[in-house]
C-alpha positions in Angstrom: 60.6 13.6 -167.3 62.6 10.3 -167.6 61.4 9.4 -164.1 57.8 10.0 -165.2 58.2 8.0 -168.4 59.7 5.2 -166.2 56.7 5.3 -163.8 54.3 5.2 -166.5 55.9 2.2 -168.1 55.9 0.3 -164.7 52.2 1.0 -164.4 51.6 -0.2 -167.9 53.6 -3.4 -167.4 51.7 -4.0 -164.0 48.3 -3.5 -165.7 49.2 -6.2 -168.3 50.4 -8.6 -165.6 47.2 -8.1 -163.8 45.0 -8.9 -166.7 47.2 -11.8 -167.7 47.0 -13.3 -164.1 43.1 -13.3 -164.3 43.1 -14.6 -167.9 45.5 -17.2 -167.7 46.1 -18.4 -164.3 43.9 -19.4 -161.2 43.5 -16.5 -158.8 41.7 -15.7 -155.5 38.6 -13.7 -155.0 37.4 -12.4 -151.7 33.6 -12.1 -150.9 32.6 -10.4 -147.6 29.9 -12.0 -145.6 27.3 -9.9 -143.4 24.8 -10.4 -140.9 22.1 -8.3 -139.5 22.2 -7.6 -135.7 19.0 -7.4 -133.4 19.4 -3.6 -133.6 19.1 -3.7 -137.3 22.7 -2.9 -138.0 24.7 -4.7 -140.6 27.7 -6.4 -139.3 30.8 -7.9 -141.2 31.2 -11.6 -140.2 34.0 -12.6 -142.2 35.4 -12.8 -145.8 35.2 -16.0 -147.9 38.3 -16.6 -150.0 37.6 -18.6 -153.2 40.1 -19.8 -155.7 38.9 -19.3 -159.4 40.2 -20.8 -162.6 41.5 -18.3 -165.0 38.9 -16.5 -167.0 39.8 -18.4 -170.3 39.3 -21.8 -168.5 36.1 -20.5 -167.1 35.1 -19.1 -170.6 35.9 -22.6 -172.2 33.6 -24.3 -169.6 30.8 -21.9 -170.3 31.2 -22.6 -174.0 30.9 -26.3 -173.4 28.5 -26.6 -170.5 26.6 -23.3 -170.0 26.9 -20.9 -167.0 28.2 -22.5 -163.8 28.4 -21.4 -160.2 31.5 -20.8 -158.3 30.3 -23.4 -155.7 30.6 -26.2 -158.4 33.2 -28.9 -157.3 36.5 -27.9 -158.9 37.3 -29.8 -162.1 33.7 -31.4 -162.1 31.3 -30.9 -164.8 28.3 -28.7 -163.9 25.1 -30.3 -162.8 22.8 -30.6 -165.9 20.3 -27.7 -166.1 17.0 -27.2 -168.0 18.4 -24.8 -170.5 20.5 -26.1 -173.4 24.1 -26.5 -172.6 26.9 -24.2 -173.8 26.7 -20.8 -175.5 28.0 -20.0 -179.0 29.0 -16.4 -177.8 31.4 -17.8 -175.1 32.9 -20.1 -177.8 33.3 -17.2 -180.3 34.8 -15.1 -177.8 37.3 -17.7 -176.6 38.3 -18.2 -180.3 38.6 -14.5 -180.8 40.9 -14.1 -177.9 43.0 -17.0 -179.0 43.4 -15.7 -182.4 44.2 -12.3 -181.1 46.8 -13.5 -178.7 48.5 -15.6 -181.3 48.6 -12.6 -183.7 50.3 -10.6 -181.0 53.0 -13.2 -180.4 53.6 -13.6 -184.0 54.0 -10.0 -184.7 56.4 -9.6 -181.9 58.3 -12.8 -183.0 57.8 -14.5 -179.7 57.2 -17.9 -181.2 54.3 -20.1 -181.3 52.7 -21.3 -178.0 50.4 -24.5 -177.7 47.7 -22.7 -175.6 46.1 -19.3 -175.4 47.2 -19.2 -171.7 50.7 -19.7 -172.6 50.7 -17.1 -175.2 49.2 -14.5 -172.8 51.9 -15.3 -170.2 54.6 -14.8 -172.7 53.1 -11.5 -173.9 53.0 -10.2 -170.2 56.6 -11.4 -169.8 57.7 -9.5 -173.0 56.0 -6.4 -171.8 58.7 -6.0 -169.2 61.4 -6.0 -171.8 61.6 -2.4 -173.4 63.8 -3.9 -176.2 60.9 -6.2 -177.2 58.0 -3.7 -176.5 58.4 -0.1 -176.7 56.1 2.2 -174.6 53.6 2.6 -177.6 53.3 -1.1 -178.2 53.1 -1.9 -174.6 50.3 0.6 -174.2 48.4 -0.9 -177.2 48.9 -4.5 -175.6 47.4 -3.3 -172.4 44.3 -2.0 -174.2 43.9 -5.2 -175.9 44.2 -7.2 -172.8 41.8 -5.0 -171.2 39.3 -5.9 -173.9 39.7 -9.5 -173.7 39.5 -9.3 -169.7 36.2 -7.1 -169.8 34.6 -9.2 -172.4 35.4 -12.4 -170.7 34.2 -11.2 -167.3 31.0 -9.8 -168.7 30.1 -13.1 -170.6 31.0 -15.7 -168.1 28.5 -15.1 -165.2 29.1 -17.1 -162.1 25.7 -17.9 -161.1 23.4 -16.5 -163.7 23.6 -15.5 -167.4 24.9 -12.0 -168.0 22.3 -9.2 -167.8 21.0 -8.3 -171.3 19.1 -5.1 -171.1 16.7 -4.2 -173.7 18.6 -1.2 -174.7 20.5 0.0 -177.8 24.4 0.2 -177.8 25.4 3.8 -176.9 28.2 3.8 -179.5 26.9 6.1 -182.4 28.3 3.9 -185.0 26.7 0.8 -183.6 23.3 1.6 -182.0 22.2 -2.0 -182.2 19.6 -3.4 -179.7 19.9 -6.5 -177.5 23.6 -6.8 -178.0 24.7 -5.5 -174.6 26.1 -8.0 -172.2 26.5 -6.8 -168.5 27.9 -8.5 -165.4 26.6 -6.2 -162.8 28.5 -7.8 -159.9 31.9 -7.4 -161.7 30.9 -4.0 -163.2 31.9 -5.1 -166.6 30.1 -4.9 -169.9 30.6 -5.3 -173.7 28.5 -4.9 -176.9 28.3 -8.2 -178.9 27.8 -6.2 -182.0 30.8 -3.6 -182.1 32.9 -5.2 -179.3 33.0 -2.0 -177.3 33.7 -2.5 -173.5 32.8 -0.7 -170.3 34.1 -1.2 -166.9 34.9 0.5 -163.7 38.5 1.3 -164.3 37.7 4.6 -166.1 34.1 4.9 -164.9 32.7 4.0 -168.2 30.2 1.4 -166.8 28.6 4.1 -164.9 27.9 6.0 -168.2 26.5 2.7 -169.7 24.3 2.4 -166.7 22.8 5.8 -167.1 22.3 5.1 -170.8 20.4 1.9 -170.0 18.4 3.5 -167.3 17.2 6.3 -169.5 16.1 4.0 -172.1 14.3 1.7 -169.7 12.6 4.8 -168.0 11.6 6.1 -171.6 10.0 2.6 -172.3 8.3 2.6 -169.0 6.6 6.0 -169.7 5.5 4.9 -173.2 4.1 1.6 -171.8 2.0 3.7 -169.3 0.8 6.1 -172.0 -0.3 3.1 -174.1 -2.2 1.6 -171.1 -3.8 4.8 -170.3 -4.9 5.5 -173.9 -2.6 8.6 -174.5 0.3 7.0 -176.5 1.4 8.6 -179.8 0.0 11.3 -181.9 -3.8 11.1 -182.0 -4.0 9.0 -178.8 -4.2 5.2 -178.5 -6.7 5.0 -181.3 -5.3 6.8 -184.4 -7.8 5.1 -186.7 -10.5 7.1 -185.0 -8.8 10.5 -185.7 -10.6 12.6 -188.0 -13.9 10.6 -187.8 -17.0 12.7 -187.9 -20.4 11.9 -186.4 
């Protein structure tokens, strides 16, 4: 039992370290490159490695300048685009994560840090000390960091704005429409209304995808009924219902 508890603790600490690395430090991503042969087969030609700024740095850039591409020159401002620069959602999320991280460091008496990145690195280091964080608190910190990580991923978008499906939030206590933000490539999503998150770590992103697909298909069927004159009770012309010659 002791060995199992120790292994669980190691997994939680490793999970926290991974989130902290992506949030607060630069990291490398690998993108496979493919080509189609004359025979029609898909062949792997190589893997492109790209160094990315930490998610919080990327989030701050999105807040200031709008969505950028990973091909932008490192450290340079994005090329001006036709849409207004920056997004309030990114600014608000960066502020929320900064406040949450500061609250965690204060509650654990880790001292004040000048930047949110420094605070998150300090939290990750503290997670490895059972005298500072017991197993319950470490698990709660991992859950909090997962939320920061997923929401930042979903909102940033490297090339385009995050997908905003015309679907309601599946959380029963929320149910608001047009609040879902989805990064399809990263398989990460969150609700801007209730702050619920979905990702591929626990398969929840697939449940969200099924929910969005069901609502999208339902609207498509309804639209077809409207076009064909068979929508709703009484057909497309309810005003005519009950009229006699």
